[in-house]
Structures are given as structure tokens and as C-alpha cells.
LONU-546259 format. One record per atom (N, C-alpha, C): residue in one letter; z negated, y, x. Coordinates in steps of 0.001 Angstrom, whole numbers, plus 500000, padded with zeros to 6 digits. Atoms other than C-alpha are relative to their C-alpha. Example, Ala and Ser with C-alpha at 12.3 -4.5 7.8 and 13.67 -1.06 7.14 Angstrom:
BEGIN
a500000498810500890 a492200495500512300 a500000501200500900 s500060498810499180 s492860498940513670 s499270501090499230 
This chain:
BEGIN
m498798500824499788 m388663447677092502 m500129499584501444 r499815500548498588 r389227445460095564 r501432499483500301 t498565500588499809 t392925444425095174 t500974501000500312 i498705499244499621 i395929445960096945 i501145499136499753 i498783500838500239 i399187444631095592 i501045500196501056 a498829499954499164 a401757443826098105 a501302499941499230 l498817500076500935 l405079444667096557 l501283499418500715 d498734500457499284 d407453443001099175 d500935499191499083 s499132500872500690 s408850440430096803 s500890500725498946 l499141499189500859 l410218443220094554 l501101500704500677 k499014499462499115 k412301444460097478 k500212501524499601 s499811498606500120 s413783447881096917 s500404500409498585 n499580499675501427 n414158447712093075 n498969500889499470 k500945499019500409 k412544450956092069 k499477499849498554 d500406500217501404 d412572450129088378 d498933498906499859 k501030501045500112 k410636446864088792 k498761500554500683 i501297499546499388 i408185448516091169 i499240500994499048 t500627499121500883 t407504451325088733 t499449499305498840 s500504500662501146 s407172448985085881 s498643499267500295 l501232500732499521 l404594446920087781 l498846500949500097 v501035498983499651 v402687449961088909 v499458500579498655 e500526499430501249 e402553451380085378 e499142499069499270 r500801500931500744 r401120448147083981 r498674499645500741 t501020500530499326 t398654447563086735 t499047501134500680 c500607498902499273 c397499451085087997 c498431499946499832 g501473499972500316 g394056450833086264 g499217498835500435 l500646501257499686 l393313447417087660 l499922499676501439 v499845500256498602 v393865447798091405 v499428501168500845 a500338498922499070 a392642449773094455 a501239500761500500 g498888499320499539 g396205450457095499 g501206499059500186 y498840500740499917 y399608449185096583 y500434500067501507 k499410500050498674 k401348448133099838 k501479499856500025 l498606500132499766 l404827448762100633 l500341499420501430 g499490500648498699 g406682446679103349 g501455500307500167 w498561499664499653 w409973446793105020 w501069499471498941 p499101500445500935 p411623444618102255 p500238501078498891 n499914498929501020 n410894447589099839 n500816501106500439 l499368498809499459 l412534450132102112 l501475499861500374 i498562500231499610 i415830448430103001 i500942500493498882 g499028499603501086 g418685450051101056 g499624501162499249 t500427498799500773 t416772453076099821 t499262500930501003 s500612499115499169 s415128456094101256 s498473500039499745 p501492500035500185 p411247456223101884 p499528500927498888 p500558499168501093 p410724459241099685 p500127499458498557 k499796500542501314 k412293457584096695 k499195498738499657 i500843501205500270 i410436454327096961 i498530500405499931 v501337499424500088 v407178456224097525 v499704500592498669 e500096499391501372 e407809458218094392 e499908499017498898 a500026500959501081 a408388455089092435 a498509499450499824 i501435500375500160 i404662454292093015 i499076501204499695 k500863498875500181 k403070457709093279 k500164500771498706 r499839499256501124 r404612459251090282 r499215499357498805 p500729500591501109 p403123456764087733 p498499499702500404 c501338500408499586 c399901456091089841 c499582500842501176 p500302499140498799 p399096459067092096 p498687499917500658 e501426499915499464 e395345458532092504 e499695498735500873 k500355501218499398 k395523455020093978 k500532499985501430 l499611500157498602 l395812454071097645 l501454499426500266 l498688500543499701 l399353453620099028 l500077499756501479 v499877500503498664 v399582451641102269 v501408499631500333 v498777500402499631 v402799451560104066 v500041499105501209 d500232501060499096 d403002448378106030 d501360499961500946 l498795499962499147 l405564449193108764 l499713499140501297 k500395500707498773 k403672447135111432 k500685500623501253 l499426499289498974 l404596449771113937 l499558499455501439 a500287500545498769 a404779448441117474 a500970500501501077 d499042499371498978 d406587450817119882 d499307501162500688 i500494498790499371 i406166453855122018 i499671501135499001 y500310499029501018 y404776456955120235 y501197500688499478 y498767499320500517 y408145458761120021 y500663499285498907 t499217500762501031 t409758455928118116 t499048499805498791 m500802500161501201 m406754455459115778 m500032501311499189 k500088498774500673 k406628459111115040 k501357500263499320 t498661499895500623 t410400459228114406 t500092499336498766 i499936500780501221 i410042456488111845 i499132500691498952 l500924499402500929 l407046458138110186 l500395501382499442 d499519498700500395 d408778461549110036 d500833499911498633 e499150500288501206 e410961459960107218 e499134499881498781 f500895500209501233 f407896459486104917 f499231501254499606 p500664498876500517 p406326462025102689 p498555500021500320 d501476499881499715 d402675463319103240 d499262499228498821 s500666500618501125 s401863461549099855 s499524498593500242 i500503501305499553 i401419458181101578 i498571500160500484 d501402499915499573 d397760457334102288 d499688499353501227 a500351500660498771 a397758454949105119 a501241499277500545 v498896500626499289 v400118453283107658 v499467498986500811 i500385501126499252 i399859449889109347 i500746499982501291 a499515500094498604 a400477449638113164 a499326498818500684 h500617500984499233 h399914446917115626 h499066500463501107 a500926499553498991 a396919447204117841 a500415499628501411 f499655500525498647 f398509445267120748 f500894500944500855 v499237499119499143 v400700448168121856 v499182500913500823 g500888499274499116 g397651449880123322 g499905501477499637 r500366498524500246 r396420453469123504 r500994500970500548 r499244498927499286 r398400455416126088 r501471500068499600 n498557499756500440 n401673456926124832 n500291499125498833 a499776500897501271 a401182454799121640 a498997500403499015 l500899499887501119 l398188454584119395 l499131501282500126 e500677498663499909 e396332457646120824 e500659501155499285 e499173498877500567 e399078459914119978 e500374499794498528 l499789500221501405 l399845458154116744 l498856500346499075 k501219499587500731 k396381458567115515 k499759501505499845 h499970498502500115 h396470462326116315 h500989500462499054 y498959499513500901 y399757462733114571 y499595499667498493 l500399500358501366 l398480460914111456 l498865500850499529 d501144499176500357 d395247462844111469 d500555501419499535 m499437498838500379 m397292466020111389 m500652500074498642 r499231500189501326 r399191464733108312 r499042499507498866 d501008500606500928 d395942463440106646 d500497498636499429 i499542501348500287 i397293459898106708 i499153499032500844 r500857500855499234 r395011457018107665 r500713498941500699 l499413500937499086 l395699454589110387 l499316498621499771 v500472501297500121 v395258450808109880 v500627499172501095 l499511500804498873 l395527448457112947 l499964498511499634 v499912501531500210 v396627444782112821 v499167499448501124 a500858500707499094 a393773442831114424 a500280498509500092 s499645501480500009 s395051439453113334 s501004499894498901 m499041500105501050 m397763438085111140 m499714498617499314 s500286501165500996 s397747435398108318 s500712498757500295 h499230501234499736 h400295433026109647 h499484499209501245 p500566500821498906 p399506430133112120 p500417500541501387 g499488499492498691 g401577431794114995 g498950501055500543 s500792499049499320 s398910434497115288 s498939499396500863 k500992500788499194 k396511431854116713 k500531499930501454 d499506500364498723 d398909431423119634 d500117501273500885 v499827498876499133 v399406435064120851 v498971501142499663 i500828498799500383 i397435437741118843 i498529499685500106 d501387500371500171 d394109435985118192 d499373499822501465 p500600500090498556 p393515435073121909 p499644501293500722 c500181498637499438 c393644438768122679 c499017500816499242 k500774499162500908 k390946439725120154 k498995500848500710 d500897499106499317 d388521441171122715 d500743501248500379 k499357498721499586 k391125443657123993 k500443500697498658 i499629499386501223 i392245444312120386 i498720500766499408 l501265499388500484 l388582445039119407 l499738501232500913 g500222498950499087 g388228447289122435 g500925501174499676 t499143498905500331 t391345449264121555 t499668500574498592 t500317499516501295 t390230449510117983 t498722500964499988 r501240499211499833 r386744450844118994 r500333501413500611 q499489498724499382 q388540453553121086 q500788500806498978 i499128499266500989 i391086454540118444 i499229500517498812 k500796499778501176 k388655454511115523 k500935500282498827 p499144499904501217 p391205453772112810 p499224499916498723 w500716500123501338 w390332453949109108 w499700498565499649 g500095501435500382 g390992450216108811 g500655499054500942 v499317501116499235 v392033446946110298 v500445498938498981 v499472501213500740 v394023443939108996 v499384498756500622 a500456501289499504 a392310440539109276 a500234499069498825 p499514500821501048 p393504437521107357 p499034499227499188 a500843500818500894 a391849435801104384 a500087498554500410 t499772501341499650 t393349432588105746 t499106499479501137 r500908500347498936 r390926432736108663 r498745500908499900 p501146499153500308 p387652434156107340 p499063500231501192 e500744499659498860 e386006433723110659 e500396501221500748 n499486498687499351 n388194436555112008 n499448501168499340 i500489498846500737 i386973438786109247 i498528500156500342 r501328499853499579 r383419438049110128 r499788500506501319 i500111499401498625 i383988438820113775 i500341501471499910 m499695498680500064 m385660442061112868 m498864500821499264 r501138499238500585 r382817443101110505 r498863500058500876 r501167499964499139 r380170442199113012 r500229500907501209 e499739499260498781 e381865443889116007 e500369501497499641 l499618498786500275 l383235446917114219 l498999500782499038 g500939499383500905 g380422447637111679 g500638500418498675 p499535499695501421 p380720449005108103 p500892501195499947 g499171498783500104 g382603452235109059 g501421499805499989 i498529500355500009 i385984450616109413 i500267499035498959 k499525500900501045 k387747449029106330 k500669498903500540 i499136501179499783 i389024445507106425 i500873499644498909 l498991500425501034 l392169444692104551 l500485498610500317 s499784501428499678 s392838441019104226 s501185499507499106 p498869500652500738 p396257439469103331 p499833498433500096 g499940501596499895 g397148435634103021 g499385499438498826 i500552500648501178 i395828435132099497 i501023499571499018 g498971500511500974 g397778433018097017 g501008499141500745 a498948500854499497 a401073431805098559 a499687499419501427 q500374500475498659 q399587431541102068 q498663499258500073 g501149500988499969 g396525429469100999 g498667500452499610 a501334499549500186 a393564431601100733 a499748500261498377 e500295499728501408 e391824432157097235 e499455501332499780 p500598498693500297 p390964435459095636 p498415499907500181 g501479499974499740 g387415436354096796 g499617499454501332 d500398500557498509 d387524434400100158 d499705501101500959 a500156498856498952 a388019437565102137 a498866500881499711 l501127499199500259 l385432439602100312 l498664499232500351 r501174500723499592 r382882436861100836 r499742499959501430 a500135499990498510 a383637436921104612 a499611501445500472 g500401498675499478 g383077440750104744 g501119501082499820 a498911499112500220 a386465442313103806 a499688501063498936 d500176498906500984 d386711445555101812 d501049499791498850 y498922500172501023 y390088444848100084 y500753498727500369 e499152501214499876 e392286441785099452 e501404500431499668 i498540499665500200 i396035442296099850 i500552498755499310 i499517501188500754 i397618440017097189 i501508500309499502 g498614499713500344 g401397439810096674 g500537499061498887 r499228500829500852 r403392436972095066 r499196499459498793 m500877500476501030 m400429435655093056 m500048500962498733 i499963498878501038 i400696438988091030 i501450500284499722 t498735499430500285 t404249440131091470 t501044499057499409 t499150500937500578 t405981437005090481 t499578499240498835 s500603500500501101 s403752436195087656 s500653500663498679 p499498499406501196 p405102436554084050 p498998500954499305 d501139499148500572 d401693438229083148 d499196500507501109 p500822499520498843 p400438440130086230 p498707500633499501 v501229499367500513 v397766441922084055 v498998498864499791 q500874501130500113 q396273438565083194 q499523499500501200 v500463500505498753 v396247437462086759 v499101500994500621 l500933499037499496 l394601440658087868 l498629500058499339 n501273500034500640 n391948440381085253 n499110498832500406 k500684501082499387 k391058436982086584 k499531500251501350 i500401499671498639 i390997438273090070 i498795500894500007 i501098498954500141 i388728441201089035 i498711499189499725 a501150500779500353 a386370438713087363 a499454499094501186 r500522500692498834 r386305436589090476 r499338500900500964 h500582499053498945 h385656439563092744 h498574500360499534 k501205499559500567 k382809440729090493 k498931498898500230 s500954501126499822 s381214437323090630 s499589499821501429 i500335500276498463 i381406437016094448 i499108501248500490 l500642498902499464 l380248440614095043 l498426500038499385 n501422500022500620 n377134439973092657 n499256499098500798 e500768500927499236 e376269437158094970 e499238500683501196 y500497499233498858 y375612439661097755 y499295501311499607 
């Protein structure tokens, strides 16, 4: 399975989240929680809404952490150890930030994912021009994964070429933001993060089955 469902559009509605997870658990690699899911509820409760019906799949918490280490740790202290990965921004750098964060997450057996690029056009203005520094930081920190957008597959190719096969690439931007399922896999990504195409559909299982068939077809090409 290569799809990670982004749950943002379901906000903090635990019943809707659990219902979707129960229907799709066998069809996905995992789920991604964002800030919209956390507002108005406690992190342990919203994590339980996913992990209770589907404990074996990857749960990525997309906090896009971008602060000094103390603040990032203070936020993460609110989350249970059952989360599998956390997303932070690479641009905050190593010292008193990502180095300490990586060590803290390693002690909790939680994986670190760094944002190397974002899926919206504004990323071209600020984040993407710093790709060499972001790549350098990523090599030094050695996270489990990076985020590179399906909307710009050339960025995925750069990350795959420069970072090698040992770091996972997670790619958002599919569906509502313009990329098609399979675009990121074709460019070298490991997982595609897909949200509204699935979460707002009246039949998310049907949508996922079509995505799975598309993914299989593309992976067979390679």
C-alpha cells in the first residue's frame, strides 16, 4: 500500500475519523493527522480514534514543527508514544532544534519526517530556493523521511537522487491541488498523501480501489 490518507478535512470529529479508518484500514499504508484534527480536542483522544480501529498502520502527525527544541518538545510531550512519525520543517536548522528533536524522537521510537518542499506555489518563493541547504541539513539529521510535493515531481527526483533509497519520500498535493494519483510514485516517492479526494467522497473505498489499481500499474512499469 502506498497511500497515506490526510484527515484534515474531517477536523476533530472523532466519530467521522474512526468511521473512515474502519472502512479503509486494509487499503492504505497509513493516516496523517494535521492541526485541523487537533483543535478542540486532546491529542491522545484523536490518536486513539485512529489507532484503536487500525493499530498496525502508520500514523503521521503533521505538526510542521518550526521552532526551538524546547518548544517542539513541549508540543510533542502532549502526544502518546503510539504515534509513528512527526513532520517538522527542515529550515529551522540543526543546532538547538533538529538535532535535539531527532534525539528526543529516537528515544521515544518515533520517526522524524522533514519538510523539504511544499505543494503550494509559495514554496517556490522561499523554501525551494534553499533546497541545497535543506538537503545538507537532511543529510546531517538523517530523518526517516522527507516531504516533497507531487505537484512538482522534479523536486521528488532531486530528493531521491541526492538522498538515496534510505530516506522515505512522502508526497502531498494529489487531487485538490492538481497532481494525479501515481504522479509522485513515478517520480520516485514512496508514499502519496491524499486527502480530500478520499475524505470528501461519498464512497472512499471505491476511490481507494481505483488509486490502488493506478499505483500497481505504475509500479509495474518500473
